C-alpha positions in Angstrom: 0.0 -0.4 0.2 1.2 3.5 -0.8 1.2 6.0 1.9 -0.6 9.4 0.4 1.5 12.6 0.0 0.5 15.5 1.4 1.2 18.5 -1.1 1.4 22.1 1.1 0.3 24.6 -0.7 0.4 28.4 -0.2 -3.1 28.9 0.2 -6.1 26.7 1.4 -8.0 25.8 -1.9 -11.9 26.7 -1.7 -13.0 24.7 -4.4 -16.6 25.5 -5.7 -18.8 24.5 -8.7 -19.4 27.7 -11.5 -23.1 28.5 -12.1 -23.0 28.9 -16.0 -20.8 25.6 -16.7 -21.0 23.6 -13.8 -17.2 22.9 -13.6 -15.3 23.4 -10.3 -12.7 25.7 -9.9 -10.6 27.2 -7.4 -11.4 30.3 -6.2 -7.8 31.3 -5.0 -7.0 31.0 -8.8 -9.7 33.6 -9.7 -13.5 33.4 -10.8 -16.5 36.1 -10.0 -18.6 35.9 -7.1 -22.1 37.4 -7.0 -22.9 38.6 -3.5 -26.6 38.7 -4.0 -27.2 35.2 -4.9 -23.8 33.8 -3.2 -22.8 31.9 -6.5 -19.7 31.7 -8.2 -18.7 32.0 -11.7 -15.4 30.8 -13.5 -13.0 33.1 -15.5 -14.0 32.0 -18.6 -17.9 31.9 -18.2 -17.5 35.4 -16.3 -15.4 36.9 -19.1 -18.6 36.2 -21.5 -21.2 37.9 -19.1 -21.3 41.5 -18.3 -22.9 43.8 -16.0 -23.8 42.9 -12.1 -24.8 39.4 -13.0 -21.4 38.7 -13.4 -20.3 39.6 -9.4 -17.1 40.7 -8.2 -13.7 39.4 -9.8 -11.7 37.3 -6.8 -8.5 35.4 -7.0 -4.8 36.3 -8.0 -4.9 38.6 -11.1 -1.3 37.0 -11.8 -0.3 33.1 -12.4 2.3 31.8 -10.4 4.8 31.7 -12.8 4.9 35.2 -13.1 4.8 35.8 -9.5 7.6 33.8 -9.2 9.7 35.5 -11.8 9.4 38.9 -10.1 10.1 37.4 -7.0 13.5 36.3 -8.5 14.3 39.0 -10.2 13.3 41.3 -7.3 15.7 39.3 -5.3 18.4 39.3 -8.1 18.4 43.1 -8.1 18.6 43.4 -4.4 21.4 40.9 -4.1 23.5 42.9 -7.2 22.8 46.1 -5.1 24.9 45.0 -2.3 28.7 45.9 -3.5 30.9 43.4 -1.0 33.9 45.4 -2.5 33.6 48.3 -0.4 33.6 50.8 -3.2 29.7 51.7 -3.1 28.2 53.7 -5.8 25.2 55.3 -3.9 23.0 56.0 -7.3 23.5 52.2 -8.3 22.4 50.7 -5.0 19.7 53.1 -4.7 18.2 52.3 -8.4 18.8 48.3 -7.5 17.1 48.6 -4.5 13.9 50.5 -5.7 13.9 48.0 -8.6 13.8 45.0 -6.3 11.7 46.4 -3.8 9.0 47.1 -6.5 9.3 43.8 -8.4 8.9 42.0 -5.0 5.8 44.4 -4.1 4.6 43.5 -7.5 4.8 40.0 -6.9 3.5 39.8 -3.6 0.4 42.7 -3.2 -1.9 40.5 -5.1 -1.6 37.5 -3.2 -2.2 39.4 -0.2 -5.2 41.0 -1.8 -7.0 37.7 -2.8 -6.3 36.7 0.9 -7.8 39.3 1.6 -10.8 39.3 -0.5 -11.5 35.5 0.2 -11.6 36.4 3.9 -13.9 39.1 4.0 -16.2 36.9 1.5 -16.2 34.4 4.1 -16.9 36.6 6.9 -19.6 38.4 4.7 -21.0 34.6 3.9 -20.8 33.8 7.7 -22.9 36.4 8.7 -25.3 36.5 6.2 -26.0 32.8 7.4 -26.4 33.3 10.9 -28.4 36.4 10.6 -30.7 34.1 8.2 -30.6 30.9 11.1 -31.5 33.9 13.9 -34.3 35.1 11.2 -35.7 31.5 10.6 -35.7 30.4 14.3 -37.5 33.8 15.2 -40.2 32.9 12.7 -40.3 29.2 13.5 -40.7 30.2 17.2 -43.5 32.8 16.9 -45.5 30.9 14.4 -45.0 27.4 16.1 -47.9 26.1 18.3 -47.1 26.1 21.9 -48.9 24.0 24.6 -49.8 25.6 27.9 -48.7 23.9 31.0 -51.8 25.1 33.3 -54.9 24.0 30.6 -53.4 21.8 28.0 -54.7 24.6 25.1 -52.4 25.2 22.2 -51.7 28.7 21.2 -49.1 30.8 18.9 -48.5 33.5 21.4 -46.3 33.8 24.9 -49.2 33.6 27.2 -52.2 31.3 27.1 -55.0 33.0 25.8 -57.7 30.8 28.4 -55.7 31.0 31.5 -53.0 33.5 31.3 -49.8 31.6 32.0 -46.8 31.4 30.0 -46.8 29.3 27.2 -43.8 27.1 26.6 
């Protein structure tokens, strides 16, 4: 029996089904989210839609290869900026640090923004579900018939209509 290999990725996967074509996709890789209907749309179907039906765009706006290349070139610029011979050219140093830092930020910020969007959508969904659960519970409890412990009559309010005791 071969043991199962675990693959650790940078982000947790959130696999959802596209409402248009039915394909499953990872929301971190991209797509669209309609918060009113709580439905997801993949990138391919989202490009064909327009207006509010499409929803807001989610996920990273760059490929993983692009992100890695930007990180590598940014690190290369930062490494080149440090001169070990002791003869410093300050203009060269500042230009390399600025370009290297900009490339690294350009690679990391979309990833951070995608994580924040995903967390905000998760919180919004969980809050909406909690509010709906409370509303359903209120609606069910206010209209459900209750039994009076004193006389045995059923009623829908909080107090028995016949004997005046509190209903359970």
